[in-house]
PDB file of N, H, CA, C and O in Angstrom:
ATOM      1  N   MET A   1     149.579  76.337 134.704  1.00  0.00           N
ATOM      2  CA  MET A   1     149.239  75.231 133.806  1.00  0.00           C
ATOM      3  C   MET A   1     148.662  75.787 132.507  1.00  0.00           C
ATOM      4  O   MET A   1     147.832  76.696 132.518  1.00  0.00           O
ATOM      5  N   LEU A   2     149.108  75.235 131.410  1.00  0.00           N
ATOM      6  H   LEU A   2     149.782  74.497 131.401  1.00  0.00           H
ATOM      7  CA  LEU A   2     148.632  75.685 130.105  1.00  0.00           C
ATOM      8  C   LEU A   2     147.687  74.646 129.502  1.00  0.00           C
ATOM      9  O   LEU A   2     147.932  73.442 129.581  1.00  0.00           O
ATOM     10  N   HIS A   3     146.628  75.124 128.912  1.00  0.00           N
ATOM     11  H   HIS A   3     146.429  76.102 128.848  1.00  0.00           H
ATOM     12  CA  HIS A   3     145.681  74.240 128.237  1.00  0.00           C
ATOM     13  C   HIS A   3     145.567  74.662 126.782  1.00  0.00           C
ATOM     14  O   HIS A   3     145.404  75.844 126.480  1.00  0.00           O
ATOM     15  N   LEU A   4     145.653  73.702 125.894  1.00  0.00           N
ATOM     16  H   LEU A   4     145.786  72.741 126.139  1.00  0.00           H
ATOM     17  CA  LEU A   4     145.491  74.011 124.475  1.00  0.00           C
ATOM     18  C   LEU A   4     144.045  74.425 124.224  1.00  0.00           C
ATOM     19  O   LEU A   4     143.119  73.646 124.447  1.00  0.00           O
ATOM     20  N   PHE A   5     143.866  75.637 123.767  1.00  0.00           N
ATOM     21  H   PHE A   5     144.619  76.270 123.586  1.00  0.00           H
ATOM     22  CA  PHE A   5     142.517  76.174 123.590  1.00  0.00           C
ATOM     23  C   PHE A   5     142.067  76.090 122.139  1.00  0.00           C
ATOM     24  O   PHE A   5     140.992  75.567 121.847  1.00  0.00           O
ATOM     25  N   VAL A   6     142.891  76.605 121.232  1.00  0.00           N
ATOM     26  H   VAL A   6     143.764  77.030 121.470  1.00  0.00           H
ATOM     27  CA  VAL A   6     142.512  76.589 119.828  1.00  0.00           C
ATOM     28  C   VAL A   6     143.746  76.823 118.971  1.00  0.00           C
ATOM     29  O   VAL A   6     144.694  77.479 119.404  1.00  0.00           O
ATOM     30  N   PHE A   7     143.734  76.296 117.779  1.00  0.00           N
ATOM     31  H   PHE A   7     142.964  75.763 117.428  1.00  0.00           H
ATOM     32  CA  PHE A   7     144.809  76.603 116.846  1.00  0.00           C
ATOM     33  C   PHE A   7     144.189  76.946 115.496  1.00  0.00           C
ATOM     34  O   PHE A   7     143.200  76.350 115.069  1.00  0.00           O
ATOM     35  N   VAL A   8     144.798  77.916 114.848  1.00  0.00           N
ATOM     36  H   VAL A   8     145.601  78.400 115.194  1.00  0.00           H
ATOM     37  CA  VAL A   8     144.252  78.404 113.586  1.00  0.00           C
ATOM     38  C   VAL A   8     145.310  78.274 112.498  1.00  0.00           C
ATOM     39  O   VAL A   8     146.457  78.682 112.682  1.00  0.00           O
ATOM     40  N   VAL A   9     144.921  77.709 111.379  1.00  0.00           N
ATOM     41  H   VAL A   9     143.989  77.377 111.230  1.00  0.00           H
ATOM     42  CA  VAL A   9     145.836  77.596 110.259  1.00  0.00           C
ATOM     43  C   VAL A   9     145.857  78.925 109.512  1.00  0.00           C
ATOM     44  O   VAL A   9     144.851  79.341 108.936  1.00  0.00           O
ATOM     45  N   LEU A  10     147.004  79.582 109.527  1.00  0.00           N
ATOM     46  H   LEU A  10     147.821  79.244 109.995  1.00  0.00           H
ATOM     47  CA  LEU A  10     147.099  80.889 108.879  1.00  0.00           C
ATOM     48  C   LEU A  10     147.482  80.753 107.415  1.00  0.00           C
ATOM     49  O   LEU A  10     147.081  81.574 106.590  1.00  0.00           O
ATOM     50  N   SER A  11     148.244  79.739 107.091  1.00  0.00           N
ATOM     51  H   SER A  11     148.569  79.073 107.761  1.00  0.00           H
ATOM     52  CA  SER A  11     148.627  79.511 105.710  1.00  0.00           C
ATOM     53  C   SER A  11     148.990  78.040 105.553  1.00  0.00           C
ATOM     54  O   SER A  11     148.750  77.245 106.462  1.00  0.00           O
ATOM     55  N   PHE A  12     149.555  77.675 104.434  1.00  0.00           N
ATOM     56  H   PHE A  12     149.750  78.321 103.696  1.00  0.00           H
ATOM     57  CA  PHE A  12     149.874  76.282 104.147  1.00  0.00           C
ATOM     58  C   PHE A  12     150.891  75.711 105.114  1.00  0.00           C
ATOM     59  O   PHE A  12     150.881  74.512 105.393  1.00  0.00           O
ATOM     60  N   ASN A  13     151.776  76.567 105.634  1.00  0.00           N
ATOM     61  H   ASN A  13     151.784  77.542 105.408  1.00  0.00           H
ATOM     62  CA  ASN A  13     152.857  76.049 106.470  1.00  0.00           C
ATOM     63  C   ASN A  13     153.032  76.848 107.757  1.00  0.00           C
ATOM     64  O   ASN A  13     154.112  76.855 108.348  1.00  0.00           O
ATOM     65  N   CYS A  14     151.965  77.521 108.190  1.00  0.00           N
ATOM     66  H   CYS A  14     151.088  77.515 107.711  1.00  0.00           H
ATOM     67  CA  CYS A  14     152.099  78.347 109.389  1.00  0.00           C
ATOM     68  C   CYS A  14     150.889  78.152 110.295  1.00  0.00           C
ATOM     69  O   CYS A  14     149.748  78.163 109.833  1.00  0.00           O
ATOM     70  N   LEU A  15     151.147  77.975 111.585  1.00  0.00           N
ATOM     71  H   LEU A  15     152.073  77.966 111.961  1.00  0.00           H
ATOM     72  CA  LEU A  15     150.077  77.787 112.553  1.00  0.00           C
ATOM     73  C   LEU A  15     150.175  78.807 113.671  1.00  0.00           C
ATOM     74  O   LEU A  15     151.264  79.242 114.045  1.00  0.00           O
ATOM     75  N   CYS A  16     149.029  79.176 114.192  1.00  0.00           N
ATOM     76  H   CYS A  16     148.145  78.822 113.888  1.00  0.00           H
ATOM     77  CA  CYS A  16     148.982  80.007 115.389  1.00  0.00           C
ATOM     78  C   CYS A  16     148.334  79.175 116.484  1.00  0.00           C
ATOM     79  O   CYS A  16     147.161  78.815 116.382  1.00  0.00           O
ATOM     80  N   ILE A  17     149.093  78.869 117.529  1.00  0.00           N
ATOM     81  H   ILE A  17     150.045  79.162 117.612  1.00  0.00           H
ATOM     82  CA  ILE A  17     148.582  78.050 118.621  1.00  0.00           C
ATOM     83  C   ILE A  17     148.363  78.930 119.847  1.00  0.00           C
ATOM     84  O   ILE A  17     149.284  79.595 120.322  1.00  0.00           O
ATOM     85  N   CYS A  18     147.139  78.925 120.348  1.00  0.00           N
ATOM     86  H   CYS A  18     146.391  78.385 119.963  1.00  0.00           H
ATOM     87  CA  CYS A  18     146.822  79.757 121.502  1.00  0.00           C
ATOM     88  C   CYS A  18     146.551  78.894 122.735  1.00  0.00           C
ATOM     89  O   CYS A  18     145.814  77.909 122.676  1.00  0.00           O
ATOM     90  N   PHE A  19     147.159  79.285 123.839  1.00  0.00           N
ATOM     91  H   PHE A  19     147.758  80.085 123.887  1.00  0.00           H
ATOM     92  CA  PHE A  19     146.950  78.593 125.100  1.00  0.00           C
ATOM     93  C   PHE A  19     146.192  79.510 126.054  1.00  0.00           C
ATOM     94  O   PHE A  19     146.300  80.734 125.976  1.00  0.00           O
ATOM     95  N   PHE A  20     145.428  78.904 126.947  1.00  0.00           N
ATOM     96  H   PHE A  20     145.339  77.910 127.010  1.00  0.00           H
ATOM     97  CA  PHE A  20     144.694  79.685 127.932  1.00  0.00           C
ATOM     98  C   PHE A  20     145.320  79.474 129.300  1.00  0.00           C
ATOM     99  O   PHE A  20     145.351  78.356 129.816  1.00  0.00           O
ATOM    100  N   ARG A  21     145.823  80.570 129.889  1.00  0.00           N
ATOM    101  H   ARG A  21     145.798  81.478 129.471  1.00  0.00           H
ATOM    102  CA  ARG A  21     146.454  80.492 131.201  1.00  0.00           C
ATOM    103  C   ARG A  21     145.379  80.747 132.252  1.00  0.00           C
ATOM    104  O   ARG A  21     144.945  81.882 132.445  1.00  0.00           O
ATOM    105  N   THR A  22     144.957  79.693 132.922  1.00  0.00           N
ATOM    106  H   THR A  22     145.310  78.770 132.765  1.00  0.00           H
ATOM    107  CA  THR A  22     143.818  79.794 133.834  1.00  0.00           C
ATOM    108  C   THR A  22     144.108  80.658 135.052  1.00  0.00           C
ATOM    109  O   THR A  22     143.206  81.323 135.563  1.00  0.00           O
ATOM    110  N   TYR A  23     145.339  80.662 135.523  1.00  0.00           N
ATOM    111  H   TYR A  23     146.071  80.122 135.108  1.00  0.00           H
ATOM    112  CA  TYR A  23     145.627  81.406 136.749  1.00  0.00           C
ATOM    113  C   TYR A  23     145.680  82.911 136.521  1.00  0.00           C
ATOM    114  O   TYR A  23     145.609  83.686 137.475  1.00  0.00           O
ATOM    115  N   LYS A  24     145.802  83.330 135.264  1.00  0.00           N
ATOM    116  H   LYS A  24     145.860  82.701 134.489  1.00  0.00           H
ATOM    117  CA  LYS A  24     145.781  84.761 134.956  1.00  0.00           C
ATOM    118  C   LYS A  24     144.597  85.116 134.062  1.00  0.00           C
ATOM    119  O   LYS A  24     144.388  86.288 133.746  1.00  0.00           O
ATOM    120  N   TRP A  25     143.830  84.123 133.656  1.00  0.00           N
ATOM    121  H   TRP A  25     143.999  83.171 133.912  1.00  0.00           H
ATOM    122  CA  TRP A  25     142.683  84.322 132.781  1.00  0.00           C
ATOM    123  C   TRP A  25     143.067  85.116 131.538  1.00  0.00           C
ATOM    124  O   TRP A  25     142.439  86.122 131.206  1.00  0.00           O
ATOM    125  N   MET A  26     144.108  84.645 130.858  1.00  0.00           N
ATOM    126  H   MET A  26     144.618  83.828 131.127  1.00  0.00           H
ATOM    127  CA  MET A  26     144.549  85.332 129.655  1.00  0.00           C
ATOM    128  C   MET A  26     145.025  84.308 128.642  1.00  0.00           C
ATOM    129  O   MET A  26     145.274  83.151 128.977  1.00  0.00           O
ATOM    130  N   PHE A  27     145.148  84.755 127.388  1.00  0.00           N
ATOM    131  H   PHE A  27     144.945  85.696 127.116  1.00  0.00           H
ATOM    132  CA  PHE A  27     145.609  83.882 126.326  1.00  0.00           C
ATOM    133  C   PHE A  27     147.075  84.136 126.030  1.00  0.00           C
ATOM    134  O   PHE A  27     147.559  85.264 126.124  1.00  0.00           O
ATOM    135  N   GLN A  28     147.774  83.062 125.669  1.00  0.00           N
ATOM    136  H   GLN A  28     147.380  82.146 125.593  1.00  0.00           H
ATOM    137  CA  GLN A  28     149.157  83.188 125.230  1.00  0.00           C
ATOM    138  C   GLN A  28     149.263  82.466 123.894  1.00  0.00           C
ATOM    139  O   GLN A  28     148.984  81.271 123.792  1.00  0.00           O
ATOM    140  N   CYS A  29     149.669  83.209 122.879  1.00  0.00           N
ATOM    141  H   CYS A  29     149.895  84.180 122.962  1.00  0.00           H
ATOM    142  CA  CYS A  29     149.715  82.629 121.538  1.00  0.00           C
ATOM    143  C   CYS A  29     151.148  82.434 121.067  1.00  0.00           C
ATOM    144  O   CYS A  29     152.031  83.244 121.350  1.00  0.00           O
ATOM    145  N   VAL A  30     151.357  81.351 120.350  1.00  0.00           N
ATOM    146  H   VAL A  30     150.640  80.693 120.120  1.00  0.00           H
ATOM    147  CA  VAL A  30     152.673  81.040 119.813  1.00  0.00           C
ATOM    148  C   VAL A  30     152.532  80.791 118.316  1.00  0.00           C
ATOM    149  O   VAL A  30     151.635  80.074 117.874  1.00  0.00           O
ATOM    150  N   ILE A  31     153.422  81.387 117.555  1.00  0.00           N
ATOM    151  H   ILE A  31     154.151  81.969 117.914  1.00  0.00           H
ATOM    152  CA  ILE A  31     153.405  81.190 116.105  1.00  0.00           C
ATOM    153  C   ILE A  31     154.402  80.091 115.734  1.00  0.00           C
ATOM    154  O   ILE A  31     155.579  80.165 116.088  1.00  0.00           O
ATOM    155  N   VAL A  32     153.930  79.087 115.030  1.00  0.00           N
ATOM    156  H   VAL A  32     152.974  79.026 114.742  1.00  0.00           H
ATOM    157  CA  VAL A  32     154.778  77.988 114.603  1.00  0.00           C
ATOM    158  C   VAL A  32     154.807  77.964 113.080  1.00  0.00           C
ATOM    159  O   VAL A  32     153.786  77.732 112.433  1.00  0.00           O
ATOM    160  N   CYS A  33     155.985  78.205 112.517  1.00  0.00           N
ATOM    161  H   CYS A  33     156.814  78.394 113.042  1.00  0.00           H
ATOM    162  CA  CYS A  33     156.099  78.231 111.060  1.00  0.00           C
ATOM    163  C   CYS A  33     157.159  77.243 110.580  1.00  0.00           C
ATOM    164  O   CYS A  33     158.243  77.141 111.154  1.00  0.00           O
ATOM    165  N   VAL A  34     156.823  76.529 109.530  1.00  0.00           N
ATOM    166  H   VAL A  34     155.942  76.612 109.064  1.00  0.00           H
ATOM    167  CA  VAL A  34     157.786  75.626 108.915  1.00  0.00           C
ATOM    168  C   VAL A  34     158.738  76.421 108.029  1.00  0.00           C
ATOM    169  O   VAL A  34     159.909  76.073 107.878  1.00  0.00           O
ATOM    170  N   ASP A  35     158.220  77.478 107.456  1.00  0.00           N
ATOM    171  H   ASP A  35     157.269  77.761 107.579  1.00  0.00           H
ATOM    172  CA  ASP A  35     158.995  78.345 106.584  1.00  0.00           C
ATOM    173  C   ASP A  35     158.518  79.775 106.819  1.00  0.00           C
ATOM    174  O   ASP A  35     157.721  80.014 107.727  1.00  0.00           O
ATOM    175  N   LYS A  36     158.989  80.724 106.023  1.00  0.00           N
ATOM    176  H   LYS A  36     159.636  80.530 105.286  1.00  0.00           H
ATOM    177  CA  LYS A  36     158.541  82.107 106.178  1.00  0.00           C
ATOM    178  C   LYS A  36     157.028  82.208 105.972  1.00  0.00           C
ATOM    179  O   LYS A  36     156.463  81.618 105.051  1.00  0.00           O
ATOM    180  N   CYS A  37     156.395  82.972 106.859  1.00  0.00           N
ATOM    181  H   CYS A  37     156.854  83.451 107.608  1.00  0.00           H
ATOM    182  CA  CYS A  37     154.941  83.090 106.786  1.00  0.00           C
ATOM    183  C   CYS A  37     154.553  84.558 106.767  1.00  0.00           C
ATOM    184  O   CYS A  37     154.764  85.266 107.752  1.00  0.00           O
ATOM    185  N   GLN A  38     153.997  85.019 105.675  1.00  0.00           N
ATOM    186  H   GLN A  38     153.826  84.444 104.875  1.00  0.00           H
ATOM    187  CA  GLN A  38     153.672  86.431 105.529  1.00  0.00           C
ATOM    188  C   GLN A  38     152.466  86.817 106.383  1.00  0.00           C
ATOM    189  O   GLN A  38     152.199  88.002 106.581  1.00  0.00           O
ATOM    190  N   TRP A  39     151.723  85.802 106.898  1.00  0.00           N
ATOM    191  H   TRP A  39     151.939  84.839 106.737  1.00  0.00           H
ATOM    192  CA  TRP A  39     150.528  86.097 107.681  1.00  0.00           C
ATOM    193  C   TRP A  39     150.786  86.003 109.178  1.00  0.00           C
ATOM    194  O   TRP A  39     149.853  86.102 109.974  1.00  0.00           O
ATOM    195  N   ALA A  40     152.045  85.812 109.568  1.00  0.00           N
ATOM    196  H   ALA A  40     152.803  85.732 108.921  1.00  0.00           H
ATOM    197  CA  ALA A  40     152.361  85.579 110.972  1.00  0.00           C
ATOM    198  C   ALA A  40     151.943  86.749 111.860  1.00  0.00           C
ATOM    199  O   ALA A  40     151.592  86.550 113.023  1.00  0.00           O
ATOM    200  N   TRP A  41     151.978  87.954 111.327  1.00  0.00           N
ATOM    201  H   TRP A  41     152.264  88.116 110.382  1.00  0.00           H
ATOM    202  CA  TRP A  41     151.646  89.136 112.118  1.00  0.00           C
ATOM    203  C   TRP A  41     150.194  89.132 112.594  1.00  0.00           C
ATOM    204  O   TRP A  41     149.851  89.814 113.559  1.00  0.00           O
ATOM    205  N   LEU A  42     149.348  88.366 111.919  1.00  0.00           N
ATOM    206  H   LEU A  42     149.626  87.812 111.135  1.00  0.00           H
ATOM    207  CA  LEU A  42     147.939  88.309 112.296  1.00  0.00           C
ATOM    208  C   LEU A  42     147.754  87.691 113.674  1.00  0.00           C
ATOM    209  O   LEU A  42     146.735  87.909 114.329  1.00  0.00           O
ATOM    210  N   CYS A  43     148.733  86.929 114.105  1.00  0.00           N
ATOM    211  H   CYS A  43     149.561  86.752 113.573  1.00  0.00           H
ATOM    212  CA  CYS A  43     148.628  86.236 115.382  1.00  0.00           C
ATOM    213  C   CYS A  43     149.544  86.851 116.425  1.00  0.00           C
ATOM    214  O   CYS A  43     149.520  86.432 117.582  1.00  0.00           O
ATOM    215  N   ALA A  44     150.343  87.826 116.051  1.00  0.00           N
ATOM    216  H   ALA A  44     150.363  88.167 115.111  1.00  0.00           H
ATOM    217  CA  ALA A  44     151.302  88.410 116.982  1.00  0.00           C
ATOM    218  C   ALA A  44     150.575  89.195 118.077  1.00  0.00           C
ATOM    219  O   ALA A  44     151.218  89.762 118.960  1.00  0.00           O
TER     220      ALA A  44
END
């Protein structure tokens, strides 16, 4: 089960959404961009 933990706005059109996986006690992050985002690597 995934729970939305936090999301950070990296730029005007790019988001980093992090989920917390309770059964493994780890974070899984997904980068969502509307267009090219030069800051995407910060969340990789």
